[in-house]
N, C-alpha and C positions, 0 to 999 in steps of 0.2 A: 512628547519628550517630558521627562520628569527630572527635576533637579532637587537634590536634598542636601541640607547642611546640618552637620552635627557640631555644636559648639561645646567645648569643654574648658575646664579651668575656672578662673575667677576665684573669689574669696570662698565660695561654698563648694566648688568643684563638681556641681551637679550638671550632668550633660543635658543640653537642650537640643531638640531635633525639630527641624522645619522642612517642609517639602512643598513644591509647587509643580503642578502638572499642567502642561500646556492645553490639554483637552478641556480643562475647567476655566480657561481664560478667554478674554476677547481676542479677536484676530490680531489686533495691535499689540496687546500684552504678550501673546504667544510668540509673535515675531521678535519682540524685545528679549524675551527669555532665550529663544534660540540664538539670537545674535550675541548676547552677553555670555552664553555658555561656551562659546567658541574660545574664550580666554583660558579655559581650564585645560591644563595639560597634565599628564600623570606626574605625580611628585610624591616622594616619601615624606613622612612626618619629620619636620625640622626640630632641632633642639630648642627648648624654650629658654628665653633669656632670664626668666625668674619663675619660681614655682607656680604662681597664680596667673601667669600670662595666658590669655585666651588662645585656644587652639581651635581650628576649624577643619573639618573634613568635608569636602565638596564632592558630591557624586552626581555625574551627569549621565542619564540613561536616554540616549536618543532613540527615536522610533525605528531607525534603520541601521543600527550599528552597535558595536560593543560599548559597554559603559566605560566611562573615564572617571578616575578618582584621584584627587590630589589633597594634600594636607598642608596647612599653613598655620602660622601664628600671626598675632597682630603685627609683629615687626617684619614678617616675611611676605605678607599677602600683597600682591600687585594691586594697583588701583582699579584696574578693570575687573578683577575677580572680586574685590571689595564691593564694587557696584552690584555685581550679581548676588553676592551674599546678602546685601541690604535688601535687594529686590525680593529675594526668597523669604527673608525674615519679616519684612514689613508689609508684604502684599496682603490685602484683605482676604484673598482666597487661599492663602497658605494653610497647610495642615501640619499639626505637630507630629 
């Protein structure tokens, strides 16, 4: 499974990309990634509350099914998806 996050917005507006692949993780971290990725359901990009509000596109590519993609802003992201985004952005094995 591969999970990627593209973060846009902010004061500079420069997109930042992060990805995490379960094949590069420990068994425990891979299971955590799979479990957390279940929170992502297809969703179109929401309107931003203000121009520099951060936006996130989360793409989950399971090993055995079609990819799922959803977009959020800081204000619309559910807590469980926020945990997944943090995991992908902060994991030492993430790749840009």
